[in-house]
C-alpha positions in Angstrom: -0.1 0.0 0.0 1.4 3.5 -1.1 1.2 5.9 1.9 -0.1 9.5 1.1 3.4 11.0 1.8 5.1 8.7 -0.8 2.4 9.4 -3.4 2.9 13.1 -2.9 6.6 12.7 -3.3 6.0 11.0 -6.7 4.2 14.1 -8.0 6.9 16.6 -7.2 9.7 16.2 -9.9 7.8 17.6 -13.0 11.1 19.4 -14.0 14.1 17.1 -13.4 16.3 19.5 -15.1 15.3 22.7 -13.0 16.9 24.6 -10.1 17.2 23.4 -6.5 13.8 22.1 -5.3 11.7 24.1 -3.0 11.6 22.3 0.4 8.3 21.1 1.7 6.2 22.1 -1.3 2.6 22.1 -0.2 0.2 19.3 -1.2 -1.3 20.2 -4.6 1.9 21.8 -6.0 1.2 25.3 -4.9 4.2 27.6 -4.5 5.0 28.9 -1.1 3.8 32.4 -0.6 7.3 34.0 -0.5 8.1 32.7 -4.0 4.6 33.4 -5.4 4.7 37.0 -4.1 8.2 37.4 -5.4 7.1 36.5 -8.8 4.0 38.7 -8.6 6.2 41.7 -7.7 8.8 41.1 -10.4 5.9 40.8 -13.0 4.3 44.0 -11.6 7.5 45.9 -11.8 8.1 44.9 -15.4 4.7 46.0 -16.5 4.9 49.3 -14.6 8.4 50.3 -15.5 9.5 48.2 -18.4 12.6 46.0 -18.7 15.0 49.0 -18.7 14.2 49.4 -14.9 15.1 46.0 -14.1 18.7 44.5 -13.4 19.9 41.6 -15.4 19.2 38.9 -12.6 15.5 40.0 -12.3 14.8 40.0 -16.1 16.5 36.5 -16.2 14.2 35.4 -13.4 11.1 36.5 -15.4 12.3 34.3 -18.3 13.1 31.4 -16.2 9.5 31.5 -14.5 8.1 30.1 -17.7 10.5 27.1 -17.9 10.4 26.4 -14.1 6.9 27.2 -12.7 7.2 25.4 -9.4 10.6 26.2 -8.1 12.7 29.1 -6.8 14.8 30.3 -9.9 17.0 32.8 -8.1 19.9 30.2 -7.7 19.9 29.3 -11.3 19.8 32.9 -12.4 22.8 33.6 -10.2 24.7 30.5 -11.6 24.0 31.5 -15.3 25.0 35.1 -14.7 28.2 34.0 -12.9 29.2 31.9 -15.7 28.3 34.1 -18.7 28.5 37.6 -17.3 25.2 39.4 -18.3 21.7 38.8 -19.6 22.6 39.1 -23.2 25.6 36.5 -22.9 23.2 34.2 -21.1 20.5 34.1 -23.9 23.0 33.8 -26.6 25.3 31.3 -25.0 25.5 28.0 -27.1 23.1 25.4 -25.8 25.8 23.0 -25.0 27.5 25.6 -22.7 24.1 26.3 -20.9 23.7 22.5 -20.3 26.8 22.6 -18.3 25.0 24.7 -15.7 23.3 22.8 -12.9 19.5 23.3 -13.4 19.7 24.4 -16.8 17.9 21.4 -18.7 16.0 21.4 -21.9 13.1 23.6 -20.8 15.3 26.3 -19.6 17.5 26.3 -22.7 14.6 26.3 -24.9 13.1 29.3 -23.2 16.5 31.1 -23.5 16.7 30.5 -27.1 13.1 31.6 -27.7 14.0 34.9 -26.1 17.1 35.2 -28.3 15.2 34.4 -31.5 12.6 37.0 -30.7 15.1 39.7 -30.0 17.0 38.9 -33.3 13.7 38.7 -35.3 12.5 42.1 -34.0 15.8 43.8 -34.7 16.1 42.2 -38.3 12.5 43.3 -39.1 13.8 47.0 -38.7 16.3 46.7 -41.3 15.1 44.0 -43.9 13.7 45.6 -47.1 14.7 49.0 -45.9 17.3 51.5 -47.3 20.3 50.6 -45.2 22.4 53.8 -45.5 19.5 56.1 -44.2 18.8 53.7 -41.3 22.5 53.1 -40.3 21.6 53.1 -36.5 19.0 50.5 -36.9 21.5 48.3 -38.8 24.2 48.7 -36.1 21.5 47.8 -33.4 20.6 44.6 -35.4 24.3 43.7 -35.7 24.9 44.1 -32.0 21.8 42.1 -31.0 22.7 39.3 -33.5 26.5 39.1 -32.9 28.0 41.2 -30.0 27.7 38.5 -27.3 28.6 35.4 -29.2 31.6 33.3 -28.0 33.0 32.4 -31.4 33.4 34.5 -34.6 30.7 34.8 -37.1 30.8 36.3 -40.5 27.7 37.8 -42.2 27.1 39.5 -45.6 24.4 42.0 -46.1 23.3 42.1 -49.7 21.8 45.5 -51.1 20.0 46.3 -54.3 20.6 49.3 -56.5 18.7 51.5 -54.1 20.8 50.2 -51.1 17.8 48.4 -49.8 18.7 45.3 -47.8 17.5 42.3 -49.8 19.4 39.5 -48.0 21.3 38.9 -44.7 23.2 35.7 -44.8 25.6 33.9 -42.4 28.7 33.1 -44.5 30.7 31.1 -41.9 31.3 30.5 -38.3 34.8 29.9 -36.7 36.6 29.8 -33.5 37.1 32.4 -30.8 39.6 34.4 -33.1 39.2 33.1 -36.7 36.5 32.5 -39.2 37.1 31.2 -42.7 35.9 33.5 -45.5 35.9 32.8 -49.2 35.6 35.9 -51.5 34.7 33.9 -54.5 31.7 32.5 -52.9 30.7 36.0 -51.5 30.9 37.3 -55.2 29.0 34.4 -56.5 26.2 34.8 -54.1 25.8 38.4 -54.9 25.4 37.6 -58.5 22.8 35.1 -57.7 20.8 37.7 -55.6 21.3 40.4 -58.3 22.8 42.5 -55.6 24.6 45.7 -56.4 26.4 46.4 -53.1 27.3 44.6 -50.0 28.2 45.1 -46.3 30.5 42.7 -44.5 30.0 42.2 -40.7 31.8 39.9 -38.3 32.2 40.0 -34.6 35.2 39.8 -32.2 34.3 37.6 -29.2 37.1 39.3 -27.2 35.0 42.4 -27.3 37.7 44.5 -29.0 36.8 45.5 -32.6 40.2 46.5 -33.7 40.9 44.7 -37.0 43.6 42.2 -37.3 46.1 42.0 -40.3 44.1 39.1 -41.6 40.8 41.1 -41.3 42.4 43.9 -43.3 43.9 41.5 -46.1 40.6 39.4 -46.3 38.6 42.6 -46.7 40.9 43.9 -49.5 40.6 40.5 -51.4 36.8 40.6 -51.2 36.8 44.2 -52.4 38.9 43.3 -55.3 36.7 40.5 -56.2 33.6 42.6 -56.0 35.0 45.5 -58.0 36.0 43.2 -60.9 32.3 42.3 -61.2 31.2 46.0 -60.8 29.8 45.4 -57.3 30.4 48.0 -54.4 31.7 47.1 -50.9 30.0 49.8 -48.8 31.8 48.8 -45.6 33.1 46.1 -43.3 31.9 46.4 -39.7 33.6 44.5 -36.9 31.1 44.1 -33.9 32.7 44.3 -30.3 30.9 43.9 -27.1 29.7 47.5 -26.7 31.0 49.3 -29.9 31.9 48.6 -33.4 34.6 49.6 -36.1 33.8 50.7 -39.6 36.4 50.0 -42.2 35.1 52.8 -44.2 35.3 55.3 -41.4 38.8 54.2 -40.7 39.7 54.7 -44.4 40.8 50.8 -44.6 38.8 50.4 -47.7 
């Protein structure tokens, strides 16, 4: 015969991959009042003052509430921020790195990736099918959202039509923490396929410092030469750092 206590214990682990269990969870699965009230206060603050008024750890808690509805998420939020540094780096961290954190199971990782995808989708919508040169700030915001907090290098190519409207944004390659393979011939070939007239190159420096390396400069000059031979224009090459960016055009590097 199964005792009431052992039956209740069997109902508790709905989320095996979540944060530390709440001790003595009441029968019926209701949260203790101190956790329930804390969640209510955070949600009310978000709705009253917006996300800008909330520190990273509280905003991260709000995201984790959905993945872990029956436990205290503060310990997990602290562990994630201790490992990755800030909210942006948490949501953009690779799933395999997130999975190394105690309590960050599939439900948590999925929720974080949903937030990352939503942020990138919103930023991208502001620049796609828009004249890029007259919306430069929006373009920079998008590039920072998509790339500034990645732990490895990513190389993207923005293809523009004759009116400098962004018609395609494509990831060319991914690499290591300090190198990404780039093939000028493939970039030029893709530009012809899209009937593009101009391009903008973008890649990130995971170190946070956007200063171009010698290989960055050499690679850019090779791509520029390949494009010029086909009558295509390279408007710029942007290197995205953690909080700033560098423009090859502004630095007279192209």
